[in-house]
BAZA-128550 format. One record per residue (C-alpha): residue in one letter; x, y, z. Coordinates in steps of 0.25 Angstrom, whole numbers, always signed. Each point is the difference from the previous one (the first is absolute). Layout:
BEGIN
pt rest=a, xx=X, yy=Y, zz=Z
...
//
This chain:
BEGIN
pt rest=m, xx=+229, yy=+1, zz=-71
pt rest=i, xx=-9, yy=-12, zz=+0
pt rest=p, xx=+6, yy=-11, zz=+9
pt rest=s, xx=+1, yy=-14, zz=-7
pt rest=i, xx=-7, yy=-12, zz=+5
pt rest=r, xx=+13, yy=-6, zz=+2
pt rest=n, xx=+4, yy=+10, zz=+11
pt rest=n, xx=-13, yy=+0, zz=+7
pt rest=t, xx=+2, yy=-8, zz=+13
pt rest=n, xx=-14, yy=-1, zz=+3
pt rest=i, xx=-3, yy=-7, zz=-13
pt rest=n, xx=+13, yy=-8, zz=+1
pt rest=n, xx=-3, yy=-5, zz=+14
pt rest=n, xx=-15, yy=-3, zz=-3
pt rest=n, xx=-4, yy=+11, zz=+10
pt rest=y, xx=-8, yy=+7, zz=-10
pt rest=n, xx=-14, yy=+2, zz=+5
pt rest=k, xx=-10, yy=+5, zz=-11
pt rest=s, xx=-9, yy=+7, zz=+11
pt rest=n, xx=+12, yy=+10, zz=+3
pt rest=n, xx=-3, yy=+6, zz=-13
pt rest=n, xx=-12, yy=+8, zz=-3
pt rest=a, xx=-5, yy=-9, zz=-12
pt rest=g, xx=+2, yy=-12, zz=+8
pt rest=s, xx=-8, yy=+5, zz=+12
pt rest=w, xx=-11, yy=+4, zz=-9
pt rest=l, xx=+0, yy=-14, zz=-7
pt rest=n, xx=-1, yy=-7, zz=+13
pt rest=g, xx=-12, yy=+8, zz=+5
pt rest=s, xx=+7, yy=+7, zz=+12
pt rest=a, xx=-1, yy=+14, zz=-6
pt rest=l, xx=-12, yy=+0, zz=-9
pt rest=p, xx=-3, yy=+14, zz=-5
pt rest=s, xx=-12, yy=+6, zz=+8
pt rest=k, xx=-9, yy=+1, zz=-12
pt rest=w, xx=+0, yy=-15, zz=-1
pt rest=s, xx=-4, yy=-2, zz=+15
pt rest=a, xx=-14, yy=-6, zz=+2
pt rest=y, xx=-8, yy=-1, zz=+13
pt rest=p, xx=-14, yy=-6, zz=+3
pt rest=p, xx=-12, yy=+9, zz=+1
pt rest=e, xx=-4, yy=+6, zz=+14
pt rest=i, xx=-13, yy=+7, zz=+3
pt rest=i, xx=+3, yy=+14, zz=+6
pt rest=k, xx=-14, yy=+5, zz=+1
pt rest=k, xx=-11, yy=-10, zz=+4
pt rest=p, xx=-15, yy=+2, zz=-3
pt rest=q, xx=-8, yy=+4, zz=+12
pt rest=n, xx=-13, yy=-6, zz=+5
pt rest=q, xx=-12, yy=+10, zz=-3
pt rest=g, xx=-15, yy=+2, zz=+2
pt rest=v, xx=-8, yy=+7, zz=-11
pt rest=r, xx=-14, yy=+3, zz=-1
pt rest=v, xx=-9, yy=-6, zz=-11
pt rest=g, xx=+2, yy=+8, zz=-13
pt rest=g, xx=+13, yy=+6, zz=+5
pt rest=v, xx=+14, yy=-2, zz=-5
pt rest=a, xx=+11, yy=-9, zz=+5
pt rest=s, xx=+15, yy=+2, zz=-3
pt rest=f, xx=+11, yy=-10, zz=+4
pt rest=y, xx=+14, yy=+5, zz=-1
pt rest=c, xx=+12, yy=-10, zz=-1
pt rest=a, xx=+15, yy=+3, zz=-4
pt rest=a, xx=+11, yy=-10, zz=-2
pt rest=r, xx=+15, yy=+1, zz=-4
pt rest=g, xx=+10, yy=-10, zz=-6
pt rest=d, xx=+10, yy=-2, zz=-11
pt rest=p, xx=-6, yy=-1, zz=-10
pt rest=p, xx=-12, yy=+9, zz=+4
pt rest=p, xx=-11, yy=-10, zz=+4
pt rest=s, xx=-14, yy=+0, zz=-7
pt rest=i, xx=-12, yy=+1, zz=+9
pt rest=v, xx=-12, yy=-8, zz=-1
pt rest=w, xx=-13, yy=+1, zz=+8
pt rest=r, xx=-8, yy=-11, zz=+5
pt rest=k, xx=-14, yy=-1, zz=+6
pt rest=n, xx=-3, yy=-13, zz=+8
pt rest=g, xx=+12, yy=-6, zz=-7
pt rest=k, xx=-4, yy=+3, zz=-14
pt rest=k, xx=+7, yy=+10, zz=-9
pt rest=v, xx=-8, yy=+14, zz=-1
pt rest=s, xx=-2, yy=+3, zz=-14
pt rest=g, xx=+1, yy=+14, zz=-5
pt rest=t, xx=-11, yy=-3, zz=-10
pt rest=q, xx=-10, yy=+0, zz=+11
pt rest=s, xx=-7, yy=+13, zz=-1
pt rest=r, xx=+0, yy=+4, zz=+15
pt rest=y, xx=+15, yy=-5, zz=+2
pt rest=t, xx=+11, yy=+9, zz=-4
pt rest=v, xx=+15, yy=-3, zz=+2
pt rest=l, xx=+9, yy=+12, zz=-1
pt rest=e, xx=+15, yy=-2, zz=-1
pt rest=q, xx=+8, yy=+12, zz=+5
pt rest=p, xx=+15, yy=+3, zz=+0
pt rest=g, xx=+9, yy=-6, zz=+11
pt rest=g, xx=-7, yy=-14, zz=+0
pt rest=v, xx=-13, yy=+5, zz=+5
pt rest=s, xx=-13, yy=-6, zz=-4
pt rest=i, xx=-14, yy=+4, zz=+4
pt rest=l, xx=-13, yy=-8, zz=-1
pt rest=r, xx=-12, yy=+9, zz=-1
pt rest=i, xx=-14, yy=-6, zz=+2
pt rest=e, xx=-12, yy=+9, zz=-4
pt rest=p, xx=-11, yy=-1, zz=+4
pt rest=v, xx=+1, yy=-10, zz=+11
pt rest=r, xx=-11, yy=-10, zz=+1
pt rest=a, xx=-4, yy=-8, zz=+13
pt rest=g, xx=+1, yy=-15, zz=-2
pt rest=r, xx=+9, yy=+1, zz=-12
pt rest=d, xx=+12, yy=+8, zz=+4
pt rest=d, xx=+1, yy=-2, zz=+15
pt rest=a, xx=+12, yy=-10, zz=-1
pt rest=p, xx=+15, yy=-2, zz=+3
pt rest=y, xx=+9, yy=+7, zz=-11
pt rest=e, xx=+14, yy=-4, zz=-2
pt rest=c, xx=+12, yy=+8, zz=-7
pt rest=v, xx=+10, yy=-10, zz=-6
pt rest=a, xx=+14, yy=+5, zz=-4
pt rest=e, xx=+8, yy=-9, zz=-10
pt rest=n, xx=+13, yy=+3, zz=-8
pt rest=g, xx=+5, yy=-14, zz=-3
pt rest=v, xx=+11, yy=+1, zz=+11
pt rest=g, xx=-3, yy=-9, zz=+12
pt rest=d, xx=-15, yy=-2, zz=+4
pt rest=a, xx=-11, yy=+9, zz=-2
pt rest=v, xx=-5, yy=+8, zz=+13
pt rest=s, xx=-13, yy=+5, zz=+4
pt rest=a, xx=-8, yy=+8, zz=+10
pt rest=d, xx=-15, yy=+0, zz=+2
pt rest=a, xx=-11, yy=+9, zz=+5
pt rest=t, xx=-15, yy=-1, zz=+2
pt rest=l, xx=-11, yy=+8, zz=-5
pt rest=t, xx=-12, yy=+1, zz=+8
pt rest=i, xx=-13, yy=+7, zz=-6
pt rest=y, xx=-10, yy=+7, zz=+9
pt rest=e, xx=-14, yy=+2, zz=-4
pt rest=a, xx=-5, yy=+14, zz=-1
pt rest=k, xx=-7, yy=+5, zz=+12
pt rest=s, xx=-12, yy=+9, zz=-2
pt rest=f, xx=-4, yy=+10, zz=+11
pt rest=v, xx=-14, yy=+6, zz=+2
pt rest=f, xx=+1, yy=+14, zz=+5
pt rest=v, xx=-12, yy=+7, zz=+7
pt rest=l, xx=-1, yy=+14, zz=+0
pt rest=l, xx=-4, yy=+7, zz=+13
pt rest=s, xx=-4, yy=+14, zz=+0
pt rest=a, xx=-2, yy=+8, zz=+13
pt rest=q, xx=-3, yy=+15, zz=+2
pt rest=i, xx=+8, yy=+6, zz=+11
pt rest=n, xx=-1, yy=+15, zz=+2
pt rest=n, xx=-7, yy=+2, zz=-13
pt rest=q, xx=+12, yy=-6, zz=-8
pt rest=k, xx=-2, yy=-13, zz=-7
pt rest=e, xx=+11, yy=-10, zz=+2
pt rest=v, xx=+1, yy=-13, zz=-8
pt rest=e, xx=+7, yy=-12, zz=+5
pt rest=a, xx=+4, yy=-13, zz=-7
pt rest=v, xx=-1, yy=-12, zz=+8
pt rest=e, xx=+5, yy=-14, zz=-4
pt rest=s, xx=-12, yy=-9, zz=+2
pt rest=g, xx=+7, yy=-13, zz=-4
pt rest=g, xx=+6, yy=-8, zz=-11
pt rest=g, xx=-7, yy=-9, zz=-9
pt rest=g, xx=+10, yy=-11, zz=-4
pt rest=s, xx=+2, yy=-5, zz=-14
//
């Protein structure tokens, strides 16, 4: 049997509270379904400082989470890194992971601060940075010394010094 409105004391006494019913609580925002919840981006894996030899490969890793899932943009010296630059590659991986790969690294061009910026339209964008340091390749000169001991020839390599650049 469906009760009539006339016999409902909550309504007749103006004690009816729409938040006591499921639809009312959904409408006033107190019980929004989880699929509609949103939260700002958070960086969960920050890029790390690194040193790389000239001609080598540098890879920075960054991971972020949020709802909706954030997009990650890489910046070098505050300017967006473009994927169209031939030596720079940005790889997006599952789970909100982004990888910036630089190959080959060049002294005087790539040694700089790099920044991972995550944004999803909820709250403020967040960022984390790391610095890339480029080392010049060091050349070594090896001098071969030979000696004859007990009728056996032994060869020993001795580092004579490094010529820089």
